TITI-979208 format. One record per residue: residue number from 1; z, y, x of N, C-alpha, C in turn. Coordinates in nm, 2 decimals. Atoms other than C-alpha are relative to their C-alpha. Example, Ala and Ser with C-alpha at 12.3 -4.5 7.8 and 13.67 -1.06 7.14 Angstrom:
TITI-979208
  zalum    n.c3    n.c2    n.c1   ca.c3   ca.c2   ca.c1    c.c3    c.c2    c.c1
      1    0.00   -0.12    0.09    0.78   -0.45    1.23    0.00    0.12    0.09
      2    0.00   -0.11   -0.09    0.71   -0.11    1.37    0.08    0.11   -0.08
This chain:
TITI-979208
  zalum    n.c3    n.c2    n.c1   ca.c3   ca.c2   ca.c1    c.c3    c.c2    c.c1
      1   -0.01   -0.11    0.10    0.01    0.00   -0.01   -0.02    0.12    0.09
      2    0.00   -0.10   -0.06   -0.10    0.34    0.13    0.04    0.11   -0.07
      3   -0.05   -0.11    0.06    0.07    0.67    0.08   -0.10    0.12   -0.04
      4   -0.13   -0.01    0.07    0.12    0.87   -0.09    0.03   -0.06   -0.15
      5   -0.05    0.09    0.12    0.28    0.64   -0.35    0.13   -0.03   -0.03
      6   -0.16    0.03    0.02    0.60    0.53   -0.50    0.01   -0.13   -0.07
      7   -0.05    0.13    0.04    0.72    0.17   -0.56    0.13    0.00   -0.08
      8   -0.13    0.01    0.07    0.99    0.14   -0.82    0.04   -0.15   -0.01
      9   -0.03    0.13   -0.02    1.16   -0.21   -0.72    0.02   -0.06   -0.12
     10   -0.05    0.06    0.12    1.30   -0.27   -1.06   -0.11   -0.02   -0.11
     11    0.11    0.02    0.11    0.96   -0.24   -1.23   -0.10   -0.08    0.05
     12    0.09    0.09   -0.05    0.77   -0.46   -1.02   -0.01   -0.13   -0.06
     13    0.01    0.10    0.09    0.62   -0.75   -1.20    0.07   -0.12    0.09
     14   -0.08    0.13   -0.08    0.75   -1.02   -0.91    0.11    0.09    0.08
     15   -0.11   -0.05   -0.10    1.07   -0.96   -0.71   -0.03    0.01    0.09
     16    0.03   -0.04   -0.15    1.05   -0.76   -0.39    0.10   -0.06    0.07
     17   -0.10    0.05   -0.08    1.22   -0.98   -0.14   -0.02    0.05    0.16
     18    0.01   -0.07   -0.14    1.07   -0.80    0.17   -0.09    0.13    0.00
     19    0.09   -0.11    0.00    0.94   -0.45    0.22   -0.03    0.04    0.17
     20    0.00   -0.01   -0.14    0.78   -0.39    0.59   -0.09    0.12    0.00
     21    0.09   -0.12   -0.03    0.66   -0.03    0.70   -0.08   -0.04    0.12
     22    0.14    0.04   -0.10    0.32   -0.09    0.87   -0.03    0.13    0.08
     23    0.06   -0.10   -0.06    0.25    0.26    0.96    0.07    0.14   -0.04
     24   -0.06   -0.11    0.03    0.42    0.62    0.95    0.13   -0.02   -0.04
     25   -0.14    0.00    0.06    0.75    0.68    0.76    0.00   -0.01   -0.14
     26   -0.01    0.01    0.17    0.86    0.58    0.41    0.16    0.04   -0.01
     27   -0.12   -0.03    0.02    1.18    0.66    0.23    0.07   -0.08   -0.12
     28   -0.07    0.07    0.11    1.43    0.45    0.03    0.07    0.08   -0.06
     29   -0.07   -0.08    0.10    1.55    0.63   -0.26    0.09   -0.08   -0.11
     30   -0.11    0.08    0.05    1.87    0.45   -0.40    0.02    0.08   -0.15
     31    0.01   -0.07    0.15    1.95    0.51   -0.80    0.11    0.10    0.02
     32   -0.13   -0.11   -0.02    2.28    0.69   -0.66   -0.03    0.12    0.06
     33    0.04   -0.13   -0.07    2.08    0.95   -0.50   -0.03    0.03    0.15
     34    0.03    0.00   -0.15    2.09    0.85   -0.16   -0.12   -0.02    0.07
     35    0.14    0.00   -0.08    1.79    0.88    0.07    0.00   -0.08    0.13
     36   -0.01    0.06   -0.16    1.74    0.65    0.39   -0.13    0.00    0.05
     37    0.10   -0.01   -0.08    1.47    0.71    0.62   -0.08   -0.14    0.04
     38    0.05    0.13   -0.07    1.24    0.42    0.71   -0.12    0.02    0.08
     39    0.12   -0.04   -0.11    1.04    0.48    1.02   -0.08   -0.14    0.01
     40    0.09    0.11   -0.05    0.75    0.26    1.14    0.07   -0.14    0.05
     41   -0.04    0.12   -0.06    0.84   -0.12    1.21    0.14   -0.01   -0.05
     42   -0.13    0.02    0.06    1.13   -0.11    0.97   -0.01   -0.10   -0.13
     43   -0.01    0.09    0.09    1.22   -0.41    0.76    0.11    0.00   -0.10
     44   -0.09   -0.01    0.12    1.37   -0.39    0.40    0.04   -0.12   -0.05
     45   -0.03    0.12    0.05    1.54   -0.71    0.30    0.05    0.02   -0.16
     46   -0.05    0.02    0.12    1.57   -0.77   -0.07    0.03    0.13   -0.07
     47   -0.04   -0.13    0.07    1.57   -0.40   -0.21    0.02    0.00   -0.15
     48   -0.04    0.02    0.15    1.74   -0.38   -0.55    0.03    0.17   -0.03
     49   -0.05   -0.12    0.06    1.79   -0.06   -0.77   -0.04    0.14    0.08
     50    0.05   -0.10   -0.10    1.58    0.17   -0.56   -0.16    0.03   -0.01
     51    0.16   -0.03   -0.01    1.24    0.33   -0.53   -0.03    0.02    0.16
     52    0.05   -0.03   -0.15    1.04    0.33   -0.18   -0.12    0.10   -0.03
     53    0.10   -0.11    0.00    0.85    0.65   -0.13   -0.10   -0.02    0.13
     54    0.10    0.00   -0.11    0.54    0.61    0.08   -0.08    0.12    0.02
     55    0.04   -0.14   -0.04    0.47    0.91    0.24   -0.15    0.01    0.04
     56    0.15   -0.02   -0.03    0.11    1.06    0.31   -0.01   -0.05    0.15
     57    0.04    0.06   -0.13   -0.03    0.87    0.59    0.09   -0.14    0.05
     58   -0.07    0.12   -0.01    0.21    0.59    0.57   -0.06   -0.13   -0.07
     59    0.05    0.10    0.07    0.15    0.24    0.48    0.13   -0.12    0.00
     60   -0.11    0.06    0.04    0.38   -0.02    0.32   -0.06   -0.14   -0.03
     61    0.05    0.12    0.02    0.36   -0.40    0.31    0.13   -0.06   -0.12
     62   -0.09    0.05    0.07    0.54   -0.58    0.02    0.00   -0.15   -0.02
     63    0.02    0.16    0.02    0.61   -0.97   -0.01    0.12   -0.04   -0.12
     64   -0.11    0.06    0.10    0.75   -1.17   -0.31   -0.03   -0.13    0.03
     65    0.02    0.14   -0.03    0.85   -1.53   -0.24    0.05   -0.07   -0.15
     66   -0.04    0.04    0.15    0.83   -1.69   -0.60    0.09   -0.14    0.04
     67   -0.06    0.10   -0.03    0.98   -2.02   -0.43    0.16    0.03    0.03
     68   -0.14   -0.04   -0.03    1.30   -1.82   -0.34    0.05    0.06   -0.14
     69   -0.07   -0.09    0.12    1.34   -1.61   -0.68    0.11   -0.07   -0.07
     70   -0.11    0.06    0.08    1.52   -1.88   -0.88    0.11   -0.03    0.09
     71   -0.12    0.07   -0.08    1.75   -1.98   -0.58    0.08    0.10    0.06
     72   -0.09   -0.09   -0.06    2.00   -1.81   -0.34   -0.10    0.13    0.07
     73    0.08   -0.12   -0.08    1.87   -1.46   -0.19    0.00    0.00    0.15
     74    0.00    0.03   -0.16    1.79   -1.43    0.16    0.13    0.07    0.06
     75   -0.10   -0.04   -0.06    2.08   -1.23    0.22    0.13   -0.06   -0.02
     76   -0.11    0.10    0.02    2.30   -1.50    0.08   -0.01   -0.12    0.11
     77    0.02    0.09   -0.07    2.14   -1.76    0.27    0.01    0.01    0.17
     78    0.01   -0.03   -0.14    2.13   -1.58    0.60    0.11    0.10    0.03
     79   -0.13   -0.10   -0.03    2.50   -1.42    0.65   -0.03    0.07    0.14
     80    0.00   -0.10   -0.11    2.49   -1.13    0.89   -0.15    0.08    0.00
     81    0.14   -0.05    0.03    2.12   -1.05    0.79    0.01    0.13   -0.05
     82   -0.02   -0.15    0.05    2.12   -0.64    0.75   -0.12    0.03   -0.10
     83    0.10   -0.05    0.09    1.93   -0.50    0.46   -0.12    0.08    0.07
     84    0.11   -0.06   -0.05    1.75   -0.25    0.66    0.01    0.01    0.15
     85   -0.05    0.05   -0.14    1.68   -0.32    1.03   -0.14    0.03    0.06
     86    0.13   -0.01   -0.06    1.42   -0.23    1.29   -0.06   -0.12    0.04
     87    0.07    0.11   -0.05    1.17   -0.49    1.41   -0.10    0.02    0.10
     88    0.09   -0.01   -0.11    0.94   -0.53    1.71   -0.13    0.03   -0.06
     89    0.13   -0.05    0.04    0.62   -0.33    1.65   -0.10   -0.08    0.01
     90    0.10    0.12   -0.03    0.41   -0.60    1.80    0.01   -0.10   -0.10
     91    0.01    0.11    0.09    0.54   -0.85    1.57   -0.06    0.09   -0.16
     92    0.07   -0.06    0.15    0.45   -0.60    1.26   -0.12    0.00    0.01
     93    0.16    0.02   -0.02    0.10   -0.57    1.38   -0.07   -0.13   -0.02
     94    0.06    0.11   -0.01    0.05   -0.93    1.44    0.02   -0.06   -0.15
     95   -0.04    0.03    0.15    0.20   -1.01    1.08   -0.10    0.07   -0.08
     96    0.08   -0.06    0.09   -0.02   -0.76    0.92   -0.16   -0.06    0.02
     97    0.14    0.06   -0.03   -0.34   -0.89    1.10    0.00   -0.13   -0.08
     98    0.01    0.15    0.08   -0.29   -1.24    0.98    0.00   -0.01   -0.13
     99   -0.01    0.00    0.13   -0.19   -1.17    0.65   -0.11    0.08   -0.07
    100    0.14   -0.05    0.05   -0.50   -0.94    0.61   -0.11   -0.08    0.00
    101    0.10    0.11   -0.03   -0.71   -1.21    0.74    0.01   -0.12   -0.13
    102   -0.01    0.08    0.09   -0.58   -1.47    0.51   -0.01    0.06   -0.16
    103    0.02   -0.03    0.11   -0.60   -1.26    0.22   -0.15    0.04   -0.03
    104    0.14    0.00   -0.01   -0.97   -1.17    0.30   -0.08   -0.13    0.01
    105    0.07    0.11   -0.04   -1.08   -1.52    0.38    0.12   -0.11   -0.02
    106   -0.13    0.10    0.00   -0.81   -1.79    0.22   -0.05   -0.11    0.03
    107    0.04    0.15   -0.08   -0.83   -2.14    0.39   -0.02   -0.07   -0.13
    108    0.00    0.09    0.12   -0.99   -2.39    0.14    0.05   -0.15    0.02
    109   -0.03    0.13   -0.03   -0.92   -2.73    0.34    0.16   -0.02   -0.03
    110   -0.18    0.04    0.04   -0.57   -2.89    0.28    0.07    0.01    0.13
    111   -0.06   -0.02   -0.12   -0.51   -2.91    0.66    0.02    0.17    0.02
    112    0.03   -0.14   -0.05   -0.62   -2.54    0.70    0.12    0.07   -0.06
    113   -0.11   -0.06    0.08   -0.38   -2.43    0.41    0.13   -0.04    0.05
    114   -0.13    0.04   -0.02   -0.09   -2.63    0.54    0.04    0.07    0.14
    115   -0.02   -0.06   -0.13   -0.14   -2.47    0.89    0.03    0.14   -0.03
    116   -0.01   -0.15    0.03   -0.18   -2.11    0.77    0.14    0.01   -0.08
    117   -0.14   -0.04    0.07    0.13   -2.15    0.53    0.11   -0.03    0.11
    118   -0.10    0.01   -0.11    0.33   -2.28    0.82    0.00    0.11    0.11
    119    0.03   -0.12   -0.10    0.19   -1.98    1.05    0.07    0.11   -0.09
    120   -0.05   -0.13    0.08    0.29   -1.72    0.77    0.14   -0.02   -0.01
    121   -0.13    0.01    0.00    0.64   -1.88    0.71    0.06    0.04    0.13
    122   -0.07   -0.01   -0.14    0.73   -1.88    1.10   -0.02    0.16    0.02
    123    0.00   -0.15   -0.05    0.58   -1.50    1.12    0.12    0.07   -0.09
    124   -0.11   -0.07    0.07    0.81   -1.39    0.83    0.14   -0.04    0.04
    125   -0.11    0.06   -0.06    1.10   -1.60    0.96    0.03    0.08    0.12
    126    0.00   -0.07   -0.12    1.03   -1.42    1.29    0.05    0.12   -0.02
    127   -0.04   -0.12    0.03    1.07   -1.08    1.11    0.14    0.00   -0.04
    128   -0.15    0.00    0.05    1.40   -1.17    0.96    0.10   -0.02    0.13
    129   -0.07    0.05   -0.13    1.53   -1.32    1.30    0.01    0.14    0.09
    130    0.02   -0.10   -0.09    1.39   -1.02    1.49    0.11    0.12   -0.06
    131   -0.09   -0.11    0.06    1.60   -0.77    1.24    0.14   -0.01    0.03
    132   -0.14    0.04   -0.03    1.91   -0.96    1.33    0.03    0.02    0.15
    133   -0.05    0.01   -0.14    1.87   -0.95    1.70    0.01    0.15    0.05
    134    0.01   -0.12   -0.03    1.82   -0.56    1.71    0.12    0.11   -0.06
    135   -0.13   -0.09    0.05    2.13   -0.32    1.68   -0.07    0.12   -0.05
    136    0.03   -0.13    0.08    2.11   -0.05    1.42    0.11    0.12    0.02
    137   -0.12   -0.11    0.01    2.48    0.13    1.45   -0.02    0.07    0.14
    138    0.00   -0.08   -0.11    2.43    0.24    1.81   -0.10    0.10    0.02
    139    0.09   -0.11   -0.03    2.25    0.54    1.91   -0.14   -0.04    0.05
    140    0.12    0.08   -0.05    1.87    0.45    1.95   -0.03   -0.02    0.14
    141    0.04    0.01   -0.16    1.84    0.54    2.32    0.14   -0.03    0.07
    142   -0.13    0.02   -0.10    2.21    0.44    2.42   -0.01   -0.14    0.09
    143    0.00    0.12   -0.11    2.26    0.19    2.72    0.01   -0.13   -0.08
    144   -0.01    0.11    0.09    2.39   -0.06    2.47   -0.12   -0.04   -0.08
    145    0.13    0.04    0.10    2.10   -0.05    2.22   -0.09   -0.06    0.09
    146    0.10    0.06   -0.09    1.86   -0.07    2.51    0.00   -0.13    0.06
    147   -0.01    0.13   -0.06    2.01   -0.37    2.66   -0.01   -0.10   -0.11
    148    0.02    0.10    0.10    2.03   -0.55    2.35   -0.14   -0.05   -0.04
    149    0.13    0.03    0.02    1.67   -0.50    2.27   -0.07   -0.06    0.11
    150    0.04    0.06   -0.12    1.62   -0.61    2.63    0.02   -0.15    0.00
    151   -0.03    0.16    0.03    1.80   -0.95    2.57   -0.09   -0.04   -0.11
    152    0.09    0.06    0.12    1.62   -1.00    2.23   -0.15   -0.02    0.04
    153    0.10    0.02   -0.06    1.31   -0.99    2.44   -0.03   -0.10    0.10
    154    0.00    0.11   -0.12    1.40   -1.21    2.72    0.11   -0.11    0.01
    155   -0.14    0.08    0.00    1.68   -1.44    2.60   -0.07   -0.16    0.05
    156    0.05    0.14   -0.07    1.45   -1.75    2.74    0.01    0.01    0.17
    157   -0.02    0.00   -0.13    1.51   -1.62    3.09    0.11   -0.05    0.03
    158   -0.09    0.05   -0.03    1.71   -1.84    3.26    0.11    0.08    0.11
    159   -0.08   -0.07   -0.07    1.86   -1.60    3.49    0.05    0.13   -0.05
    160   -0.05   -0.12    0.06    1.94   -1.34    3.23    0.16    0.03    0.01
    161   -0.13    0.00    0.00    2.29   -1.22    3.29    0.05    0.15    0.03
    162   -0.05   -0.11   -0.02    2.51   -0.91    3.36   -0.10    0.08    0.13
    163    0.05   -0.03   -0.13    2.37   -0.88    3.73   -0.14    0.04   -0.02
    164    0.12   -0.01    0.00    2.01   -0.90    3.65   -0.03    0.09   -0.10
    165    0.02   -0.09    0.09    2.04   -0.68    3.34    0.02    0.14    0.08
    166   -0.06   -0.13   -0.09    2.22   -0.40    3.56   -0.12    0.05    0.08
    167    0.10   -0.03   -0.10    1.94   -0.42    3.81   -0.13    0.07   -0.08
    168    0.15   -0.05    0.10    1.65   -0.36    3.53    0.03    0.14   -0.05
    169   -0.03   -0.12    0.06    1.85   -0.06    3.40    0.05    0.10    0.11
    170   -0.04   -0.09   -0.14    1.94    0.07    3.76    0.14    0.06   -0.03
    171   -0.15   -0.03    0.02    2.32    0.07    3.66    0.08   -0.09    0.08
    172   -0.10    0.11   -0.04    2.62   -0.09    3.80    0.03   -0.09   -0.10
    173   -0.03    0.10    0.08    2.74   -0.41    3.65    0.13    0.07   -0.07
    174   -0.12   -0.07    0.06    3.07   -0.21    3.58   -0.03    0.09   -0.09
    175    0.04   -0.09    0.09    2.90    0.06    3.41   -0.06   -0.07   -0.12
    176    0.07    0.08    0.11    2.70   -0.19    3.20    0.10   -0.06   -0.08
    177   -0.11    0.09    0.08    3.02   -0.39    3.10    0.08    0.12   -0.09
    178   -0.08   -0.10    0.09    3.20   -0.05    2.99   -0.10    0.04   -0.13
    179    0.10   -0.03    0.12    2.88    0.02    2.75    0.03   -0.11   -0.09
    180   -0.01    0.13    0.10    2.95   -0.32    2.58    0.14    0.00   -0.05
    181   -0.14   -0.02    0.01    3.33   -0.26    2.60    0.00    0.07   -0.14
    182    0.00   -0.09    0.10    3.28    0.01    2.37   -0.04   -0.05   -0.13
    183    0.03    0.08    0.13    3.13   -0.22    2.11    0.09   -0.10   -0.01
    184   -0.11    0.08    0.00    3.42   -0.45    2.16   -0.09   -0.14    0.00
    185    0.07    0.11   -0.02    3.18   -0.71    2.30   -0.03   -0.02    0.16
    186    0.04    0.01   -0.14    3.03   -0.84    2.65   -0.13   -0.02    0.00
    187    0.13    0.03   -0.02    2.72   -0.87    2.81   -0.07   -0.16   -0.03
    188    0.01    0.15    0.00    2.75   -1.27    2.82    0.01   -0.03   -0.16
    189   -0.02    0.03    0.12    2.87   -1.28    2.47   -0.12    0.04   -0.09
    190    0.13   -0.07    0.05    2.57   -1.07    2.36   -0.13   -0.09    0.01
    191    0.11    0.08   -0.04    2.33   -1.31    2.52    0.03   -0.13   -0.07
    192   -0.03    0.12    0.06    2.49   -1.60    2.38   -0.01    0.00   -0.15
    193    0.02   -0.01    0.13    2.50   -1.47    2.04   -0.15    0.02   -0.05
    194    0.17   -0.01    0.02    2.12   -1.38    2.04   -0.04   -0.15    0.00
    195    0.05    0.13   -0.04    2.05   -1.72    2.17    0.04   -0.08   -0.11
    196   -0.03    0.08    0.14    2.25   -1.88    1.87   -0.08    0.03   -0.11
    197    0.05   -0.04    0.13    2.08   -1.68    1.61   -0.14   -0.05    0.02
    198    0.14    0.05   -0.02    1.73   -1.79    1.77    0.00   -0.14   -0.03
    199   -0.01    0.15    0.04    1.85   -2.16    1.77    0.00   -0.01   -0.14
    200   -0.03    0.03    0.15    1.97   -2.14    1.41   -0.12    0.03   -0.06
    201    0.15   -0.02    0.08    1.62   -1.98    1.31   -0.08   -0.12    0.00
    202    0.10    0.11   -0.05    1.44   -2.26    1.49    0.05   -0.12   -0.10
    203   -0.03    0.10    0.07    1.64   -2.53    1.32   -0.02    0.00   -0.14
    204    0.02   -0.02    0.14    1.64   -2.38    0.98   -0.17    0.01   -0.04
    205    0.17   -0.01    0.02    1.24   -2.33    1.01   -0.06   -0.13    0.03
    206    0.07    0.14   -0.03    1.16   -2.63    1.18    0.10   -0.10    0.03
    207   -0.10    0.11   -0.03    1.42   -2.91    1.13   -0.03   -0.14    0.06
    208    0.05    0.14   -0.08    1.18   -3.18    1.28    0.00    0.03    0.13
    209    0.00   -0.02   -0.15    1.23   -3.02    1.62    0.14   -0.07    0.03
    210   -0.13    0.06   -0.03    1.47   -3.22    1.82    0.09    0.09    0.08
    211   -0.08   -0.12   -0.05    1.79   -3.03    1.93   -0.01    0.03    0.15
    212    0.05   -0.01   -0.12    1.71   -3.07    2.29   -0.09    0.11    0.02
    213    0.10   -0.08    0.00    1.39   -2.89    2.24    0.04    0.13   -0.04
    214   -0.03   -0.14    0.06    1.56   -2.61    2.03    0.10    0.05    0.12
    215   -0.08   -0.07   -0.08    1.82   -2.56    2.29   -0.08    0.05    0.14
    216    0.09   -0.06   -0.12    1.53   -2.50    2.57   -0.09    0.13   -0.06
    217    0.06   -0.10    0.04    1.36   -2.29    2.34    0.08    0.14   -0.03
    218   -0.05   -0.11    0.02    1.63   -2.07    2.28    0.10    0.06    0.12
    219   -0.03   -0.04   -0.15    1.71   -2.02    2.65    0.14   -0.07    0.04
    220   -0.13    0.09   -0.07    2.03   -2.26    2.66   -0.04   -0.07    0.14
    221    0.00    0.10   -0.12    2.08   -2.45    2.99    0.00   -0.15   -0.02
    222   -0.01    0.15    0.03    2.15   -2.78    2.80    0.04    0.02   -0.17
    223   -0.03    0.03    0.13    2.22   -2.91    2.45    0.15    0.01   -0.02
    224   -0.11   -0.01   -0.01    2.56   -2.93    2.56    0.07    0.19   -0.02
    225   -0.02   -0.16    0.00    2.59   -2.53    2.62   -0.03    0.05   -0.15
    226    0.05   -0.09    0.12    2.41   -2.46    2.30    0.12   -0.06   -0.10
    227   -0.11    0.03    0.08    2.68   -2.67    2.11    0.13    0.08    0.01
    228   -0.09   -0.10   -0.03    2.96   -2.47    2.28   -0.04    0.14   -0.04
    229    0.01   -0.15    0.07    2.80   -2.14    2.19    0.02    0.00   -0.16
    230   -0.01   -0.01    0.12    2.76   -2.22    1.84    0.16   -0.03   -0.04
    231   -0.14    0.02    0.01    3.14   -2.33    1.82    0.05    0.14    0.03
    232   -0.07   -0.12   -0.02    3.23   -2.00    2.00   -0.04    0.10   -0.09
    233    0.06   -0.10    0.10    3.02   -1.81    1.75    0.04   -0.04   -0.15
    234   -0.02    0.04    0.16    3.21   -1.99    1.44   -0.12   -0.05   -0.09
    235    0.10    0.03    0.07    2.88   -2.14    1.34   -0.01   -0.15   -0.04
    236    0.01    0.15    0.03    2.81   -2.47    1.17   -0.07   -0.08    0.11
    237    0.06    0.09   -0.13    2.72   -2.74    1.43   -0.16   -0.02   -0.01
    238    0.14    0.01   -0.01    2.35   -2.76    1.53   -0.04   -0.14   -0.09
    239    0.03    0.14    0.07    2.36   -3.14    1.39    0.00    0.03   -0.15
    240   -0.02   -0.04    0.16    2.49   -3.02    1.04   -0.10    0.10   -0.05
    241    0.11   -0.10    0.04    2.25   -2.73    1.02   -0.13   -0.07    0.00
    242    0.13    0.09    0.00    1.97   -2.96    1.10   -0.03   -0.08   -0.12
    243    0.00    0.08    0.12    2.06   -3.19    0.84   -0.03    0.07   -0.14
    244    0.01   -0.09    0.10    2.10   -2.92    0.58   -0.15    0.05   -0.02
    245    0.13   -0.04   -0.03    1.76   -2.77    0.68   -0.08   -0.10   -0.05
    246    0.12    0.08    0.02    1.56   -3.08    0.66    0.03   -0.04   -0.18
    247   -0.04    0.02    0.15    1.73   -3.13    0.29   -0.07    0.09   -0.09
    248    0.06   -0.12    0.07    1.63   -2.79    0.19   -0.16   -0.02    0.00
    249    0.17    0.04   -0.01    1.24   -2.87    0.33   -0.03   -0.09   -0.11
    250    0.07    0.10    0.07    1.21   -3.19    0.16    0.03    0.04   -0.17
    251   -0.01   -0.04    0.14    1.34   -3.02   -0.18   -0.11    0.12   -0.02
    252    0.12   -0.13    0.03    1.09   -2.72   -0.12   -0.11   -0.08   -0.03
    253    0.13    0.09    0.02    0.81   -2.99   -0.09   -0.01   -0.04   -0.10
    254    0.00    0.08    0.14    0.90   -3.17   -0.39   -0.04    0.11   -0.11
    255    0.03   -0.10    0.10    0.90   -2.86   -0.59   -0.12    0.07    0.01
    256    0.12   -0.05   -0.02    0.58   -2.73   -0.45   -0.12   -0.10   -0.05
    257    0.10    0.12    0.04    0.39   -3.07   -0.52    0.02   -0.05   -0.16
    258   -0.04    0.05    0.13    0.55   -3.12   -0.86   -0.10    0.05   -0.10
    259    0.10   -0.06    0.08    0.30   -2.90   -1.05   -0.11   -0.08    0.00
    260    0.16    0.07   -0.03    0.00   -3.07   -0.88    0.03   -0.14   -0.08
    261   -0.01    0.12    0.04    0.14   -3.41   -0.98    0.00    0.00   -0.15
    262    0.02   -0.02    0.12    0.19   -3.30   -1.33   -0.14    0.01   -0.05
    263    0.14   -0.04    0.04   -0.16   -3.16   -1.35   -0.08   -0.13    0.02
    264    0.09    0.14   -0.03   -0.30   -3.50   -1.20    0.01   -0.09   -0.13
    265   -0.03    0.11    0.11   -0.13   -3.68   -1.50   -0.08    0.03   -0.12
    266    0.08   -0.06    0.13   -0.33   -3.47   -1.75   -0.15   -0.04    0.02
């Protein structure tokens, strides 16, 4: 949707589960009168009782997930997910390009549809994950904010730690530690937290992955290190999370194929 335009969330035919600012600046106007600026590459999760003003020169993407509409909301199933958060501009562009291509030329073959469906799901899941990894409370250009963004982009680096990060930002490890102490955390704890979030997202989206592979893709040195980090962050164990995710995927597949089966019976 290109501006100038206004989207009344409550009047949409389908529930809006995600709004992504693709270009320019939009504004979220809540019914209580509060106004929230939404700059480029801002993700809004499940906006309710509000309108989004798409300003002149701005573009907004809206998504409605019918399969989610009757079940738990995204904010309920992903504790800690912020309703409004910045996301990686490159991820925004890639998501837009893929979605535009699919809309322009929808796949017809069964395998192609399956592949595209999985790609879109992973892209949208990546937006949700990225919104969790990037801070919103700290000043945009603070050292803490910049470092957390750096960690979010380099969590797979095995050498990632206070010393290597301090060298990247040309500060002492002591100065770096103080910046994190002001946020009541440490550099190492932030690295572990981001890796846990990545691992949890991988398990939830792809429960068929082995946990050892998940630990590697998330930047952990071993499966044992990942399990310890989950416990330290008070998260459900990776194994239990994987079992639940597999059950949800099986239920979603049954729900998706049920109408086809009913149609074949007639």
